DRENMAR-420979 format. One record per residue (C-alpha): residue number from 0; residue in one letter; chain; x, y, z. Coordinates in pm, 1 decimal. Example, Ala and Ser with C-alpha at 12.3 -4.5 7.8 and 13.67 -1.06 7.14 Angstrom:
BEGIN
R:0:a:A:1230.0:-450.0:780.0
R:1:s:A:1367.0:-106.0:714.0
//
This chain:
BEGIN
R:0:m:A:-12174.5:2480.4:12938.0
R:1:v:A:-12257.1:2527.7:13307.4
R:2:t:A:-12619.1:2618.7:13380.5
R:3:m:A:-12647.8:2897.5:13634.4
R:4:d:A:-12890.7:2864.8:13923.5
R:5:p:A:-13195.4:3086.3:13849.5
R:6:w:A:-13167.2:3280.0:14174.9
R:7:e:A:-12796.5:3332.3:14119.0
R:8:r:A:-12862.9:3463.7:13770.0
R:9:y:A:-13136.5:3693.2:13902.6
R:10:a:A:-12899.4:3839.3:14163.4
R:11:r:A:-12632.8:3887.7:13895.7
R:12:d:A:-12874.4:4070.6:13666.7
R:13:l:A:-12989.1:4301.5:13947.8
R:14:e:A:-12627.7:4382.7:14024.8
R:15:r:A:-12558.0:4461.0:13659.4
R:16:c:A:-12863.1:4687.6:13648.9
R:17:e:A:-12732.0:4881.7:13949.3
R:18:e:A:-12394.2:4917.3:13778.6
R:19:f:A:-12574.1:5106.3:13501.4
R:20:g:A:-12736.2:5334.6:13757.7
R:21:g:A:-13051.9:5132.9:13796.3
R:22:e:A:-13385.5:5259.6:13663.9
R:23:p:A:-13483.8:5543.2:13899.2
R:24:e:A:-13791.4:5633.1:13692.0
R:25:f:A:-13922.7:5277.7:13748.9
R:26:p:A:-13927.0:5207.7:14124.6
R:27:l:A:-13876.4:4838.0:14201.3
R:28:v:A:-14185.9:4675.1:14351.4
R:29:d:A:-14159.5:4353.1:14550.6
R:30:g:A:-14275.1:4043.9:14367.0
R:31:e:A:-14165.5:3699.6:14261.8
R:32:p:A:-13904.4:3704.4:13985.3
R:33:r:A:-13970.6:3510.6:13666.5
R:34:f:A:-13734.3:3232.2:13567.6
R:35:d:A:-13914.7:3048.9:13289.2
R:36:d:A:-13938.4:3299.4:13003.4
R:37:d:A:-13605.3:3231.3:12830.2
R:38:s:A:-13733.3:2926.7:12643.3
R:39:p:A:-13734.7:2937.2:12260.8
R:40:a:A:-13959.3:3207.5:12114.1
R:41:g:A:-14299.9:3085.2:12005.4
R:42:s:A:-14297.9:2782.1:12233.9
R:43:t:A:-14643.3:2634.9:12191.7
R:44:d:A:-14834.7:2319.9:12110.5
R:45:p:A:-14808.6:2254.7:11734.8
R:46:h:A:-15149.2:2081.7:11739.1
R:47:y:A:-15332.1:2395.3:11842.4
R:48:t:A:-15122.7:2651.1:11658.1
R:49:k:A:-15130.9:2477.4:11319.5
R:50:q:A:-15487.7:2346.6:11328.1
R:51:d:A:-15620.3:2684.7:11445.0
R:52:v:A:-15459.7:2876.1:11159.2
R:53:w:A:-15550.8:2620.4:10890.5
R:54:v:A:-15915.5:2578.9:10992.3
R:55:a:A:-15957.1:2953.6:11046.1
R:56:q:A:-15838.6:3010.0:10689.9
R:57:q:A:-16099.2:2767.2:10558.6
R:58:v:A:-16381.4:2929.2:10756.4
R:59:i:A:-16280.3:3284.7:10667.3
R:60:m:A:-16271.5:3193.5:10297.6
R:61:g:A:-16614.7:3031.6:10325.9
R:62:t:A:-16950.3:3190.1:10258.2
R:63:a:A:-17138.1:3131.7:10585.6
R:64:h:A:-17276.2:3447.3:10747.7
R:65:e:A:-17225.5:3309.5:11098.2
R:66:h:A:-17004.0:3034.5:11237.0
R:67:l:A:-17075.5:2807.6:11534.9
R:68:d:A:-16782.1:2693.3:11746.2
R:69:v:A:-16808.8:2433.5:12020.9
R:70:g:A:-16538.5:2434.6:12285.2
R:71:s:A:-16235.2:2524.8:12074.0
R:72:r:A:-15954.6:2731.9:12217.4
R:73:f:A:-16085.0:3086.4:12251.0
R:74:d:A:-15754.1:3275.7:12264.9
R:75:g:A:-15640.2:3106.6:11945.9
R:76:f:A:-15890.1:2972.5:11696.8
R:77:v:A:-16191.9:3183.3:11791.4
R:78:t:A:-15991.1:3505.1:11802.1
R:79:h:A:-15848.8:3417.5:11458.5
R:80:l:A:-16205.4:3402.7:11324.9
R:81:l:A:-16299.2:3730.8:11488.3
R:82:a:A:-15987.8:3898.8:11348.2
R:83:g:A:-16092.6:3769.4:11007.1
R:84:g:A:-16432.1:3937.9:11037.0
R:85:v:A:-16636.5:3623.2:11103.2
R:86:n:A:-16947.2:3648.6:11325.2
R:87:v:A:-16918.0:3372.9:11584.9
R:88:v:A:-17152.8:3188.8:11817.9
R:89:y:A:-16932.0:3027.9:12082.3
R:90:v:A:-17059.6:2739.0:12295.6
R:91:d:A:-16887.4:2619.2:12613.0
R:92:g:A:-17002.1:2462.7:12935.7
R:93:r:A:-16815.6:2730.8:13127.2
R:94:p:A:-16886.0:3105.2:13127.8
R:95:l:A:-16654.5:3333.7:12932.7
R:96:s:A:-16409.9:3508.4:13164.6
R:97:f:A:-16447.8:3853.8:13007.3
R:98:t:A:-16697.5:4071.7:12822.0
R:99:w:A:-16679.3:4106.8:12443.9
R:100:d:A:-16739.7:4475.6:12374.8
R:101:l:A:-16615.6:4522.9:12019.7
R:102:p:A:-16902.3:4614.8:11785.8
R:103:r:A:-16783.1:4406.1:11488.4
R:104:p:A:-16767.6:4123.0:11423.2
R:105:t:A:-17029.9:3992.2:11660.2
R:106:l:A:-16962.1:3731.5:11925.4
R:107:r:A:-17250.4:3554.0:12095.7
R:108:v:A:-17153.1:3331.5:12387.4
R:109:v:A:-17381.2:3041.1:12478.6
R:110:q:A:-17319.1:2848.9:12799.6
R:111:d:A:-17452.9:2502.4:12726.1
R:112:d:A:-17365.4:2135.0:12755.8
R:113:a:A:-17132.9:2079.6:12460.9
R:114:r:A:-17241.5:1715.6:12439.9
R:115:t:A:-17604.3:1794.2:12357.8
R:116:l:A:-17614.0:2155.3:12229.3
R:117:a:A:-17971.7:2170.1:12353.8
R:118:t:A:-18006.3:2544.1:12284.8
R:119:i:A:-17891.2:2518.0:11921.7
R:120:p:A:-18165.5:2446.0:11663.5
R:121:d:A:-18154.1:2154.0:11421.8
R:122:g:A:-17966.9:2245.3:11105.2
R:123:g:A:-17899.2:2588.5:11244.1
R:124:f:A:-17550.7:2647.6:11103.5
R:125:e:A:-17378.2:2595.7:10770.8
R:126:s:A:-17030.8:2627.3:10924.8
R:127:i:A:-16933.8:2460.1:11254.7
R:128:s:A:-16610.8:2375.1:11434.8
R:129:c:A:-16508.7:2171.2:11737.1
R:130:l:A:-16129.6:2164.9:11763.2
R:131:h:A:-15932.8:1962.5:12016.2
R:132:a:A:-16231.1:1953.1:12252.2
R:133:l:A:-16429.7:1635.7:12182.1
R:134:e:A:-16162.9:1418.0:12345.4
R:135:h:A:-16244.0:1575.1:12683.7
R:136:f:A:-16623.4:1551.2:12678.3
R:137:g:A:-16759.4:1337.5:12962.2
R:138:l:A:-16429.5:1296.9:13151.2
R:139:g:A:-16509.6:1557.2:13416.1
R:140:r:A:-16183.0:1745.9:13365.8
R:141:y:A:-16357.6:2072.0:13282.8
R:142:g:A:-16633.2:2040.9:13541.6
R:143:d:A:-16864.4:1853.7:13306.9
R:144:e:A:-17067.6:1547.9:13397.6
R:145:v:A:-16884.9:1215.0:13375.1
R:146:d:A:-17022.1:1031.9:13072.2
R:147:p:A:-16820.9:759.6:12890.1
R:148:n:A:-17034.3:820.1:12580.5
R:149:g:A:-16995.2:1196.6:12594.2
R:150:w:A:-16787.3:1211.6:12276.7
R:151:r:A:-17038.8:998.2:12084.8
R:152:t:A:-17333.7:1206.7:12207.1
R:153:a:A:-17149.4:1520.2:12098.5
R:154:i:A:-17093.9:1393.4:11743.0
R:155:q:A:-17464.9:1321.1:11723.5
R:156:a:A:-17542.2:1675.9:11838.9
R:157:l:A:-17291.2:1827.6:11596.5
R:158:g:A:-17453.3:1635.7:11312.6
R:159:r:A:-17796.9:1751.2:11422.3
R:160:v:A:-17712.2:2123.5:11424.4
R:161:t:A:-17518.2:2117.2:11094.7
R:162:a:A:-17732.7:2238.0:10805.2
R:163:p:A:-17773.1:2010.7:10501.8
R:164:d:A:-17465.0:2054.2:10281.8
R:165:g:A:-17299.4:2242.3:10570.5
R:166:l:A:-16941.4:2185.6:10688.7
R:167:l:A:-16815.0:2058.6:11022.1
R:168:y:A:-16447.0:2102.3:11110.0
R:169:l:A:-16361.1:1851.4:11380.7
R:170:s:A:-16018.9:1778.8:11526.9
R:171:v:A:-15911.6:1528.7:11792.4
R:172:p:A:-15594.0:1350.1:11900.6
R:173:v:A:-15554.0:1043.6:11679.6
R:174:g:A:-15343.6:728.7:11679.4
R:175:r:A:-15356.3:404.5:11873.1
R:176:q:A:-15685.6:435.4:12056.9
R:177:h:A:-15661.3:486.7:12434.1
R:178:r:A:-15763.7:715.1:12720.1
R:179:f:A:-15512.0:899.0:12936.7
R:180:r:A:-15667.3:922.8:13284.2
R:181:n:A:-15918.2:1209.7:13291.3
R:182:w:A:-15708.4:1419.3:13052.4
R:183:h:A:-15821.8:1311.2:12709.3
R:184:r:A:-15896.1:1028.9:12469.2
R:185:v:A:-15690.6:942.8:12162.4
R:186:f:A:-15910.6:813.2:11880.6
R:187:s:A:-15844.8:585.5:11591.2
R:188:p:A:-15927.7:803.8:11288.1
R:189:v:A:-16162.7:532.0:11168.8
R:190:t:A:-16363.5:556.9:11493.0
R:191:i:A:-16436.5:923.1:11421.3
R:192:i:A:-16513.4:867.3:11052.8
R:193:l:A:-16757.8:583.3:11116.2
R:194:e:A:-16937.9:762.4:11399.5
R:195:a:A:-16969.8:1075.4:11187.3
R:196:e:A:-17105.9:877.1:10891.1
R:197:h:A:-17366.2:731.3:11123.4
R:198:r:A:-17480.6:1090.1:11188.8
R:199:g:A:-17500.3:1184.9:10821.6
R:200:l:A:-17157.4:1348.0:10808.1
R:201:l:A:-16931.6:1242.0:10521.4
R:202:m:A:-16558.8:1312.9:10529.5
R:203:e:A:-16459.9:1556.1:10257.2
R:204:d:A:-16104.0:1636.2:10360.7
R:205:f:A:-15844.3:1527.5:10614.9
R:206:a:A:-15535.8:1709.9:10738.7
R:207:g:A:-15319.3:1649.2:11040.4
R:208:v:A:-15022.2:1725.2:11260.1
R:209:n:A:-14809.2:1413.5:11298.9
R:210:d:A:-14611.1:1293.1:11599.2
R:211:s:A:-14314.5:1503.7:11487.0
R:212:g:A:-14525.8:1820.6:11489.2
R:213:n:A:-14533.8:1850.8:11110.8
R:214:f:A:-14853.3:1972.6:10941.3
R:215:i:A:-14976.1:1763.1:10647.0
R:216:e:A:-15254.1:1925.6:10446.6
R:217:k:A:-15359.8:1636.1:10224.1
R:218:a:A:-15303.6:1361.7:10478.6
R:219:m:A:-15376.9:992.7:10446.2
R:220:v:A:-15587.5:851.3:10727.1
R:221:r:A:-15385.1:529.0:10733.9
R:222:d:A:-15067.0:724.3:10807.4
R:223:f:A:-15218.2:846.0:11136.1
R:224:a:A:-15374.1:519.5:11253.8
R:225:l:A:-15066.1:402.8:11448.1
R:226:a:A:-14953.0:740.3:11577.5
R:227:c:A:-14886.7:798.9:11945.6
R:228:y:A:-15045.3:1143.5:11984.1
R:229:a:A:-15110.5:1312.6:11651.1
R:230:c:A:-15383.9:1559.8:11560.2
R:231:g:A:-15642.7:1462.1:11301.4
R:232:i:A:-15837.4:1746.4:11138.1
R:233:f:A:-16152.9:1616.3:10972.9
R:234:v:A:-16371.1:1817.0:10737.2
R:235:f:A:-16720.3:1667.4:10717.6
R:236:r:A:-17011.3:1768.0:10498.2
R:237:k:A:-17369.3:1702.4:10607.1
R:238:k:A:-17562.0:1485.7:10362.0
R:239:r:A:-17870.7:1632.9:10204.3
R:240:t:A:-18185.6:1434.5:10275.2
R:241:r:A:-18452.1:1380.2:10012.2
//
């Protein structure tokens, strides 16, 4: 099969349109044609799509009155929560690019350093998420301060703001541990588990998207330890203190 040059195909399609009489009720306005929209439908990153739906289901089925999200994808996970009727407090180091003007559910946007969550009170939330964001903290990619320990500081902050017996949904790229320039880190799953335990967060569940893009709900941590770039979805519960 011979692949047609995009400009050649565009010219052919315009000619065919004129053969049908054009579209006189829609005057043609100058602009760059689009050539990249004939890829398979639903082309997306399986990490984000599958983790967002699965974690959103867990939160929506939960009992918390309000959910705190730190840096997750807004036009995916957070909008899933809002569509499910969950009141959300959304924290990001950058301002939101639009105004939320729907009356219900409520969305409160907090612009804050996601590493420290200085404006969030201790034990303030029973339900918290940070999905596919921690791996970027402290690399400067999103305009944040360069801090090699940014991810570790953030886990400490997430543990601090989680209420006793509350749940934290945390996802990161997992596999052979490395850093890819200023893009992201890939964590050994054990690194995340041990750091979380140090902050009073005990793993209650683990799911993941493997290197082949397949979602595994009841995943085994060891099966993700040697991955190249998988997604580990950790569910932690905050220990109660006596």
